[in-house]
Steps between C-alpha positions, in 0.01 A plus 500: 500500500430145616511428872541175687445400861819323590652368819876483511615226730875496499639212696859431575623222723798532728671265739660622822855408576391293798254296294754221468463433871213281609216704650317220681549245777286235669316672785623248757168341597607204721500151348280384790219694329384467140409803288312328218162648601608860569223734386563828686781711642435782742749748646372612841682828553344551844667183630799511263451148361400347170239222502485216247189287459423224445803290582459126548624382842640188334523371144151466348334555838206687349289493817777655710597832351652796678616860469876539484635830632841656454643784713817561299701248702302179545187316394212392724144371451158618611189281522389161369240527222309214340518655150640787292560857621418750226542847651627682810488854636562689824175664607492709818808323636380145434590262218193411292533187285265380225503192283360154436549369854221414743717427804802664662668337800194275515254793531217511245494819292315617191781561250627796703668542839689751712819456702493740797862436597415207723227288342292453186148645507196431284377837364227379264388216279504534122342242274796489260876565524631854549758573230594861574497751787545877464468802730341825379423790736549282811251242371599141420366347177485124432458369144437180310215291364291595802123508550471503883690611809322353800132575422570804280451471123786642293622488140868421487611760753439597864640760739590489870551789742665286768170399657236425235484383140279665238423508129692741273251745348285210371763394249305357203467125462559549128393227257667237719636495853805730468860415569646812665880519507594853606378840617656845515409868526586736216412870496260443789313220319496130594603261219449123513652249256485130431315270264137605467258626238175697503338541162240741637759736648771435238737402782785269395762396759522844662247736658504830687264623769412857398196717573360224723493241222731239348612599151717373219858627467529598137411194297643264759704203383424298189544125471314215664798371698645836604519602863659784699708359786653819639436875518749772594496879498829628362600854399143622476365209296325172579686189382318172440685173442413135454400282206441779248537444127557782255384287201156483670464878464655618826740794521784292642636149533524379859473853634341835413423831673201729555527881531140553610373527141653228283723193499847503346795266455794495742797549271471209261354274770622162617551221251561129476679542168718795405321754278193277499172515694435129455480271801328550833685735731386481864597746772461340843626782718566875485651735759665840537843539660719813504264670254528222242237248391591130512310218330550124518340213313515302176680706234840511330527862387409843632519784250673248269798451734568164672310487828391147577243500778587834660541859379469858618353815346595857598235682297691495171736202503476123549796320660587134553712336768707234326267202540458253216369149453663191361494354152244674279439766765863617516510877446798695362693736726388341826707363786293263717334177386175426683282192469144636510330840496445746784169544679467688830764741630577764762791711621657448839700818552655540152529129427236353270367154590323310220318168474659334198617166364686236697841551340717810445826461308484129580455557874185393688304809614222336702271703270594844633779731382622842607695779339868517578492806725351806334337380178715573196331560165636308203346646184267792440303645214522875473195647332433850384139532393372811321142525376456784255364585155795451267552576134745315283860621509453709184793728576737199520649594836825315572682498835868397529761394613418214738679467739562872546736685730439876497262569210208347314435598139144548374478499123191588293485407133204732436474871588309582819333828598392387850702475820630162610379388842763287668465291818746269672386206717700281732488122478184467715308752290538811718539823306823673602534780243277683255544797268411646157752527218432815298643604164518138396771418248544190283773397743467575874734417787369433856730529801467193729822548697306564824336157489656228710622187324218254441204412280245766401210564264469813286167612357516752217163646405375735230230693681212269587507319168801272495778354708774243494614318812840336525715341766864599525800438722682795659870420533 
């Protein structure tokens, strides 16, 4: 009997009843500021504010940029910077800010500074801009195209314990000076991502520090222009996102995940075109909120549902939030028209703030939008993935009616001496019922009266050799 390795990916799109209501509003950044150059959002839960940087203090005032902060009621500003702010984080009660600036409130700094609640303090001098800050195990990490902090030689990344800076495990220089974009800890191992390549160590855009040495993570990422902007640990797996192209030989498009042994695709990835891996998808930001993974960047579809610039993943399903572009970028089934894609984002309480285009539904946004209260999903893909050895449906198993109210009929055109193994799954792929049907007849009736009304999947298998999988509606 012939066998095939087959992956069933059953996708059905639904629209919630509230999807006709607009999900998004301008965030309310005052007109006295200008959000064109916003490059980072940071929700400081310790101080219950959200910071926005950089914001121009007046139109096209590039040498006077500031941090805007919002406390849920009003906006204020913090600091006067002579160039762009790239990243912010609260470390040991103080706000640490990195970026392309060399002065803040007239004080010379080296692309990084600390606000202690009263004044800005110089905490070190990097030779190039700091583009990301992360905290792991009470240690602060600074990243970028960096080769020195003060007199210390580094390769793209440095760490700070609150008093002194140091190198990070002699991170390799690779074939060129590395661009380091992110760092995280997964299963007790440090992972670093960015845009770098080491032919000798077979390291491509991601590396892990294991057994006191830097090593490749699988085969890394293929493609000369690829780069991993963000890392996140979600539901026991490491997610990597950025400019990742599946046609170049990578597992995913825009995003993929690592289980400690191999890379795999996240659903059917992010796409620029529906059902098509063409075009460059770029993920700029990735975060976890209420046990769901959010991504933002340059894409139009997630799991083949409309999701322009922002989407979420719950481990099995991609969802969009009603955003679409204008003209050629208009997506079906969406509710809000946005001029421009999304880049950085963060939640303040349960409201999502996003750097986006300058116009939403014809209204000026000042380049930052927010969800309308608790974020409402618009469209979702609902996958059920089963990886098994499958034979052809030689017994011609037929399942009917659909929709069904109290019973499903299972008809076999050929005699069968084996038991039928039957499983029911809910719409998110969770098995809710399983049993064996003995004394199989040409026509068999299955009682489904105990199931609640809704959409289900039924899998009917003949031992380990064969199964059919169908979706049905329970009335």
